[in-house]
PDB file of N, CA, C and O in Angstrom:
ATOM      1  N   MET A   1     105.671 120.671 119.801  1.00  0.00           N
ATOM      2  CA  MET A   1     105.460 120.500 118.388  1.00  0.00           C
ATOM      3  C   MET A   1     105.489 119.010 118.040  1.00  0.00           C
ATOM      4  O   MET A   1     106.413 118.292 118.421  1.00  0.00           O
ATOM      5  N   THR A   2     104.485 118.567 117.328  1.00  0.00           N
ATOM      6  CA  THR A   2     104.378 117.172 116.958  1.00  0.00           C
ATOM      7  C   THR A   2     104.727 116.998 115.479  1.00  0.00           C
ATOM      8  O   THR A   2     104.293 117.774 114.628  1.00  0.00           O
ATOM      9  N   VAL A   3     105.505 115.979 115.199  1.00  0.00           N
ATOM     10  CA  VAL A   3     105.882 115.685 113.811  1.00  0.00           C
ATOM     11  C   VAL A   3     104.940 114.598 113.303  1.00  0.00           C
ATOM     12  O   VAL A   3     104.877 113.499 113.853  1.00  0.00           O
ATOM     13  N   SER A   4     104.222 114.927 112.256  1.00  0.00           N
ATOM     14  CA  SER A   4     103.307 113.917 111.708  1.00  0.00           C
ATOM     15  C   SER A   4     104.077 112.996 110.771  1.00  0.00           C
ATOM     16  O   SER A   4     105.022 113.411 110.100  1.00  0.00           O
ATOM     17  N   LYS A   5     103.668 111.786 110.743  1.00  0.00           N
ATOM     18  CA  LYS A   5     104.320 110.792 109.900  1.00  0.00           C
ATOM     19  C   LYS A   5     103.691 110.859 108.514  1.00  0.00           C
ATOM     20  O   LYS A   5     102.516 110.529 108.351  1.00  0.00           O
ATOM     21  N   THR A   6     104.463 111.283 107.514  1.00  0.00           N
ATOM     22  CA  THR A   6     103.911 111.429 106.165  1.00  0.00           C
ATOM     23  C   THR A   6     103.979 110.132 105.384  1.00  0.00           C
ATOM     24  O   THR A   6     103.104 109.859 104.563  1.00  0.00           O
ATOM     25  N   LEU A   7     104.993 109.336 105.624  1.00  0.00           N
ATOM     26  CA  LEU A   7     105.118 108.057 104.926  1.00  0.00           C
ATOM     27  C   LEU A   7     104.861 106.932 105.920  1.00  0.00           C
ATOM     28  O   LEU A   7     105.619 106.736 106.871  1.00  0.00           O
ATOM     29  N   GLN A   8     103.810 106.221 105.688  1.00  0.00           N
ATOM     30  CA  GLN A   8     103.489 105.108 106.559  1.00  0.00           C
ATOM     31  C   GLN A   8     104.059 103.832 105.961  1.00  0.00           C
ATOM     32  O   GLN A   8     104.063 103.650 104.743  1.00  0.00           O
ATOM     33  N   GLU A   9     104.522 102.981 106.801  1.00  0.00           N
ATOM     34  CA  GLU A   9     105.009 101.694 106.330  1.00  0.00           C
ATOM     35  C   GLU A   9     103.799 100.833 105.996  1.00  0.00           C
ATOM     36  O   GLU A   9     102.759 100.942 106.647  1.00  0.00           O
ATOM     37  N   PRO A  10     103.928  99.976 104.984  1.00  0.00           N
ATOM     38  CA  PRO A  10     102.788  99.139 104.618  1.00  0.00           C
ATOM     39  C   PRO A  10     102.456  98.156 105.742  1.00  0.00           C
ATOM     40  O   PRO A  10     103.331  97.672 106.460  1.00  0.00           O
ATOM     41  N   SER A  11     101.197  97.892 105.858  1.00  0.00           N
ATOM     42  CA  SER A  11     100.782  96.933 106.875  1.00  0.00           C
ATOM     43  C   SER A  11     101.207  95.532 106.433  1.00  0.00           C
ATOM     44  O   SER A  11     101.592  95.315 105.284  1.00  0.00           O
ATOM     45  N   LYS A  12     101.130  94.612 107.349  1.00  0.00           N
ATOM     46  CA  LYS A  12     101.517  93.236 107.042  1.00  0.00           C
ATOM     47  C   LYS A  12     100.635  92.679 105.926  1.00  0.00           C
ATOM     48  O   LYS A  12     101.111  91.946 105.060  1.00  0.00           O
ATOM     49  N   ARG A  13      99.375  93.022 105.949  1.00  0.00           N
ATOM     50  CA  ARG A  13      98.435  92.554 104.940  1.00  0.00           C
ATOM     51  C   ARG A  13      98.820  93.098 103.554  1.00  0.00           C
ATOM     52  O   ARG A  13      98.783  92.370 102.562  1.00  0.00           O
ATOM     53  N   GLU A  14      99.184  94.370 103.498  1.00  0.00           N
ATOM     54  CA  GLU A  14      99.599  94.978 102.228  1.00  0.00           C
ATOM     55  C   GLU A  14     100.889  94.343 101.714  1.00  0.00           C
ATOM     56  O   GLU A  14     101.036  94.122 100.512  1.00  0.00           O
ATOM     57  N   THR A  15     101.809  94.055 102.604  1.00  0.00           N
ATOM     58  CA  THR A  15     103.069  93.438 102.220  1.00  0.00           C
ATOM     59  C   THR A  15     102.829  92.058 101.626  1.00  0.00           C
ATOM     60  O   THR A  15     103.421  91.712 100.604  1.00  0.00           O
ATOM     61  N   ILE A  16     101.983  91.280 102.245  1.00  0.00           N
ATOM     62  CA  ILE A  16     101.653  89.954 101.736  1.00  0.00           C
ATOM     63  C   ILE A  16     100.974  90.075 100.381  1.00  0.00           C
ATOM     64  O   ILE A  16     101.265  89.305  99.466  1.00  0.00           O
ATOM     65  N   ALA A  17     100.074  91.035 100.250  1.00  0.00           N
ATOM     66  CA  ALA A  17      99.390  91.243  98.971  1.00  0.00           C
ATOM     67  C   ALA A  17     100.378  91.649  97.884  1.00  0.00           C
ATOM     68  O   ALA A  17     100.257  91.206  96.742  1.00  0.00           O
ATOM     69  N   GLU A  18     101.348  92.483  98.227  1.00  0.00           N
ATOM     70  CA  GLU A  18     102.359  92.895  97.253  1.00  0.00           C
ATOM     71  C   GLU A  18     103.213  91.716  96.807  1.00  0.00           C
ATOM     72  O   GLU A  18     103.533  91.594  95.624  1.00  0.00           O
ATOM     73  N   ARG A  19     103.580  90.853  97.735  1.00  0.00           N
ATOM     74  CA  ARG A  19     104.370  89.672  97.375  1.00  0.00           C
ATOM     75  C   ARG A  19     103.564  88.732  96.496  1.00  0.00           C
ATOM     76  O   ARG A  19     104.084  88.177  95.528  1.00  0.00           O
ATOM     77  N   THR A  20     102.293  88.555  96.834  1.00  0.00           N
ATOM     78  CA  THR A  20     101.430  87.699  96.035  1.00  0.00           C
ATOM     79  C   THR A  20     101.273  88.267  94.631  1.00  0.00           C
ATOM     80  O   THR A  20     101.335  87.534  93.644  1.00  0.00           O
ATOM     81  N   SER A  21     101.070  89.564  94.553  1.00  0.00           N
ATOM     82  CA  SER A  21     100.928  90.219  93.259  1.00  0.00           C
ATOM     83  C   SER A  21     102.204  90.083  92.439  1.00  0.00           C
ATOM     84  O   SER A  21     102.136  89.817  91.239  1.00  0.00           O
ATOM     85  N   ALA A  22     103.352  90.257  93.056  1.00  0.00           N
ATOM     86  CA  ALA A  22     104.622  90.131  92.349  1.00  0.00           C
ATOM     87  C   ALA A  22     104.828  88.710  91.839  1.00  0.00           C
ATOM     88  O   ALA A  22     105.299  88.512  90.719  1.00  0.00           O
ATOM     89  N   ALA A  23     104.477  87.722  92.657  1.00  0.00           N
ATOM     90  CA  ALA A  23     104.618  86.326  92.236  1.00  0.00           C
ATOM     91  C   ALA A  23     103.677  86.021  91.072  1.00  0.00           C
ATOM     92  O   ALA A  23     104.065  85.357  90.110  1.00  0.00           O
ATOM     93  N   ALA A  24     102.447  86.507  91.165  1.00  0.00           N
ATOM     94  CA  ALA A  24     101.483  86.280  90.090  1.00  0.00           C
ATOM     95  C   ALA A  24     101.941  86.951  88.798  1.00  0.00           C
ATOM     96  O   ALA A  24     101.817  86.376  87.717  1.00  0.00           O
ATOM     97  N   THR A  25     102.468  88.160  88.911  1.00  0.00           N
ATOM     98  CA  THR A  25     102.959  88.877  87.736  1.00  0.00           C
ATOM     99  C   THR A  25     104.124  88.131  87.099  1.00  0.00           C
ATOM    100  O   THR A  25     104.214  88.048  85.874  1.00  0.00           O
ATOM    101  N   GLU A  26     105.009  87.593  87.917  1.00  0.00           N
ATOM    102  CA  GLU A  26     106.149  86.834  87.401  1.00  0.00           C
ATOM    103  C   GLU A  26     105.671  85.591  86.648  1.00  0.00           C
ATOM    104  O   GLU A  26     106.176  85.289  85.566  1.00  0.00           O
ATOM    105  N   ILE A  27     104.707  84.877  87.213  1.00  0.00           N
ATOM    106  CA  ILE A  27     104.164  83.681  86.564  1.00  0.00           C
ATOM    107  C   ILE A  27     103.506  84.054  85.241  1.00  0.00           C
ATOM    108  O   ILE A  27     103.725  83.390  84.227  1.00  0.00           O
ATOM    109  N   ILE A  28     102.712  85.100  85.247  1.00  0.00           N
ATOM    110  CA  ILE A  28     102.021  85.532  84.030  1.00  0.00           C
ATOM    111  C   ILE A  28     103.029  85.939  82.963  1.00  0.00           C
ATOM    112  O   ILE A  28     102.855  85.611  81.789  1.00  0.00           O
ATOM    113  N   ASP A  29     104.079  86.649  83.359  1.00  0.00           N
ATOM    114  CA  ASP A  29     105.109  87.066  82.401  1.00  0.00           C
ATOM    115  C   ASP A  29     105.819  85.858  81.792  1.00  0.00           C
ATOM    116  O   ASP A  29     106.086  85.835  80.590  1.00  0.00           O
ATOM    117  N   LYS A  30     106.122  84.864  82.611  1.00  0.00           N
ATOM    118  CA  LYS A  30     106.776  83.648  82.107  1.00  0.00           C
ATOM    119  C   LYS A  30     105.863  82.913  81.127  1.00  0.00           C
ATOM    120  O   LYS A  30     106.319  82.446  80.083  1.00  0.00           O
ATOM    121  N   GLN A  31     104.577  82.809  81.460  1.00  0.00           N
ATOM    122  CA  GLN A  31     103.632  82.129  80.583  1.00  0.00           C
ATOM    123  C   GLN A  31     103.470  82.881  79.265  1.00  0.00           C
ATOM    124  O   GLN A  31     103.390  82.265  78.202  1.00  0.00           O
ATOM    125  N   THR A  32     103.422  84.200  79.330  1.00  0.00           N
ATOM    126  CA  THR A  32     103.298  85.015  78.125  1.00  0.00           C
ATOM    127  C   THR A  32     104.520  84.834  77.244  1.00  0.00           C
ATOM    128  O   THR A  32     104.397  84.681  76.029  1.00  0.00           O
ATOM    129  N   SER A  33     105.688  84.851  77.847  1.00  0.00           N
ATOM    130  CA  SER A  33     106.927  84.670  77.097  1.00  0.00           C
ATOM    131  C   SER A  33     106.966  83.300  76.427  1.00  0.00           C
ATOM    132  O   SER A  33     107.329  83.183  75.257  1.00  0.00           O
ATOM    133  N   ALA A  34     106.595  82.278  77.168  1.00  0.00           N
ATOM    134  CA  ALA A  34     106.576  80.920  76.610  1.00  0.00           C
ATOM    135  C   ALA A  34     105.569  80.818  75.465  1.00  0.00           C
ATOM    136  O   ALA A  34     105.844  80.177  74.451  1.00  0.00           O
ATOM    137  N   ARG A  35     104.411  81.445  75.623  1.00  0.00           N
ATOM    138  CA  ARG A  35     103.393  81.407  74.575  1.00  0.00           C
ATOM    139  C   ARG A  35     103.887  82.108  73.309  1.00  0.00           C
ATOM    140  O   ARG A  35     103.678  81.609  72.203  1.00  0.00           O
ATOM    141  N   LEU A  36     104.535  83.249  73.463  1.00  0.00           N
ATOM    142  CA  LEU A  36     105.053  83.979  72.306  1.00  0.00           C
ATOM    143  C   LEU A  36     106.156  83.202  71.600  1.00  0.00           C
ATOM    144  O   LEU A  36     106.220  83.192  70.371  1.00  0.00           O
ATOM    145  N   GLU A  37     107.022  82.554  72.366  1.00  0.00           N
ATOM    146  CA  GLU A  37     108.076  81.725  71.775  1.00  0.00           C
ATOM    147  C   GLU A  37     107.476  80.554  71.005  1.00  0.00           C
ATOM    148  O   GLU A  37     107.928  80.230  69.907  1.00  0.00           O
ATOM    149  N   LYS A  38     106.467  79.927  71.577  1.00  0.00           N
ATOM    150  CA  LYS A  38     105.817  78.798  70.916  1.00  0.00           C
ATOM    151  C   LYS A  38     105.136  79.257  69.635  1.00  0.00           C
ATOM    152  O   LYS A  38     105.216  78.578  68.611  1.00  0.00           O
ATOM    153  N   THR A  39     104.467  80.404  69.685  1.00  0.00           N
ATOM    154  CA  THR A  39     103.803  80.942  68.505  1.00  0.00           C
ATOM    155  C   THR A  39     104.811  81.215  67.402  1.00  0.00           C
ATOM    156  O   THR A  39     104.567  80.887  66.241  1.00  0.00           O
ATOM    157  N   ALA A  40     105.933  81.808  67.752  1.00  0.00           N
ATOM    158  CA  ALA A  40     106.973  82.096  66.762  1.00  0.00           C
ATOM    159  C   ALA A  40     107.526  80.811  66.167  1.00  0.00           C
ATOM    160  O   ALA A  40     107.743  80.727  64.958  1.00  0.00           O
ATOM    161  N   ARG A  41     107.754  79.814  67.007  1.00  0.00           N
ATOM    162  CA  ARG A  41     108.274  78.527  66.534  1.00  0.00           C
ATOM    163  C   ARG A  41     107.288  77.852  65.591  1.00  0.00           C
ATOM    164  O   ARG A  41     107.680  77.335  64.545  1.00  0.00           O
ATOM    165  N   LEU A  42     106.005  77.854  65.959  1.00  0.00           N
ATOM    166  CA  LEU A  42     104.991  77.227  65.116  1.00  0.00           C
ATOM    167  C   LEU A  42     104.801  77.990  63.806  1.00  0.00           C
ATOM    168  O   LEU A  42     104.604  77.378  62.755  1.00  0.00           O
ATOM    169  N   ARG A  43     104.859  79.318  63.863  1.00  0.00           N
ATOM    170  CA  ARG A  43     104.739  80.129  62.653  1.00  0.00           C
ATOM    171  C   ARG A  43     105.882  79.813  61.688  1.00  0.00           C
ATOM    172  O   ARG A  43     105.671  79.658  60.485  1.00  0.00           O
ATOM    173  N   LYS A  44     107.093  79.721  62.235  1.00  0.00           N
ATOM    174  CA  LYS A  44     108.259  79.420  61.413  1.00  0.00           C
ATOM    175  C   LYS A  44     108.107  78.042  60.763  1.00  0.00           C
ATOM    176  O   LYS A  44     108.401  77.880  59.578  1.00  0.00           O
ATOM    177  N   ALA A  45     107.655  77.065  61.521  1.00  0.00           N
ATOM    178  CA  ALA A  45     107.458  75.716  60.985  1.00  0.00           C
ATOM    179  C   ALA A  45     106.372  75.715  59.905  1.00  0.00           C
ATOM    180  O   ALA A  45     106.509  75.043  58.882  1.00  0.00           O
ATOM    181  N   ARG A  46     105.297  76.469  60.138  1.00  0.00           N
ATOM    182  CA  ARG A  46     104.215  76.530  59.153  1.00  0.00           C
ATOM    183  C   ARG A  46     104.687  77.171  57.852  1.00  0.00           C
ATOM    184  O   ARG A  46     104.375  76.679  56.768  1.00  0.00           O
ATOM    185  N   LEU A  47     105.435  78.260  57.956  1.00  0.00           N
ATOM    186  CA  LEU A  47     105.946  78.930  56.759  1.00  0.00           C
ATOM    187  C   LEU A  47     106.916  78.030  55.998  1.00  0.00           C
ATOM    188  O   LEU A  47     106.910  78.006  54.768  1.00  0.00           O
ATOM    189  N   LYS A  48     107.740  77.299  56.725  1.00  0.00           N
ATOM    190  CA  LYS A  48     108.674  76.365  56.092  1.00  0.00           C
ATOM    191  C   LYS A  48     107.905  75.271  55.356  1.00  0.00           C
ATOM    192  O   LYS A  48     108.266  74.888  54.243  1.00  0.00           O
ATOM    193  N   GLN A  49     106.854  74.777  55.981  1.00  0.00           N
ATOM    194  CA  GLN A  49     106.034  73.729  55.363  1.00  0.00           C
ATOM    195  C   GLN A  49     105.321  74.267  54.122  1.00  0.00           C
ATOM    196  O   GLN A  49     105.241  73.574  53.108  1.00  0.00           O
ATOM    197  N   GLU A  50     104.805  75.487  54.190  1.00  0.00           N
ATOM    198  CA  GLU A  50     104.120  76.085  53.042  1.00  0.00           C
ATOM    199  C   GLU A  50     105.089  76.308  51.891  1.00  0.00           C
ATOM    200  O   GLU A  50     104.724  76.105  50.733  1.00  0.00           O
ATOM    201  N   GLN A  51     106.312  76.719  52.185  1.00  0.00           N
ATOM    202  CA  GLN A  51     107.324  76.887  51.140  1.00  0.00           C
ATOM    203  C   GLN A  51     107.658  75.579  50.485  1.00  0.00           C
ATOM    204  O   GLN A  51     107.837  75.527  49.268  1.00  0.00           O
ATOM    205  N   ALA A  52     107.748  74.513  51.261  1.00  0.00           N
ATOM    206  CA  ALA A  52     108.067  73.191  50.726  1.00  0.00           C
ATOM    207  C   ALA A  52     106.953  72.723  49.785  1.00  0.00           C
ATOM    208  O   ALA A  52     107.231  72.041  48.798  1.00  0.00           O
ATOM    209  N   LEU A  53     105.733  73.069  50.067  1.00  0.00           N
ATOM    210  CA  LEU A  53     104.608  72.665  49.221  1.00  0.00           C
ATOM    211  C   LEU A  53     104.541  73.488  47.935  1.00  0.00           C
ATOM    212  O   LEU A  53     104.048  72.990  46.923  1.00  0.00           O
ATOM    213  N   GLU A  54     105.017  74.720  47.945  1.00  0.00           N
ATOM    214  CA  GLU A  54     104.926  75.599  46.790  1.00  0.00           C
ATOM    215  C   GLU A  54     106.013  75.305  45.761  1.00  0.00           C
ATOM    216  O   GLU A  54     105.774  75.515  44.572  1.00  0.00           O
ATOM    217  N   ILE A  55     107.167  74.840  46.145  1.00  0.00           N
ATOM    218  CA  ILE A  55     108.297  74.625  45.226  1.00  0.00           C
ATOM    219  C   ILE A  55     107.992  73.630  44.117  1.00  0.00           C
ATOM    220  O   ILE A  55     108.281  73.943  42.962  1.00  0.00           O
ATOM    221  N   PRO A  56     107.428  72.449  44.383  1.00  0.00           N
ATOM    222  CA  PRO A  56     107.188  71.482  43.302  1.00  0.00           C
ATOM    223  C   PRO A  56     106.185  71.961  42.246  1.00  0.00           C
ATOM    224  O   PRO A  56     106.236  71.469  41.119  1.00  0.00           O
ATOM    225  N   SER A  57     105.319  72.851  42.538  1.00  0.00           N
ATOM    226  CA  SER A  57     104.266  73.255  41.608  1.00  0.00           C
ATOM    227  C   SER A  57     104.801  73.848  40.380  1.00  0.00           C
ATOM    228  O   SER A  57     104.035  74.238  39.498  1.00  0.00           O
TER     229      SER A  57
END
């Protein structure tokens, strides 16, 4: 009786691709987070500036 292997280990090529994908995803997530933080900071500054312009009127 032969036991078939149902779960194959990933090949070396797949492992490298997975690491590359994980690194790329991490970089993209960091860039997205930084962009969202910058957008929030700029929005807050813009709203503060608009409020300052409206008060004297």
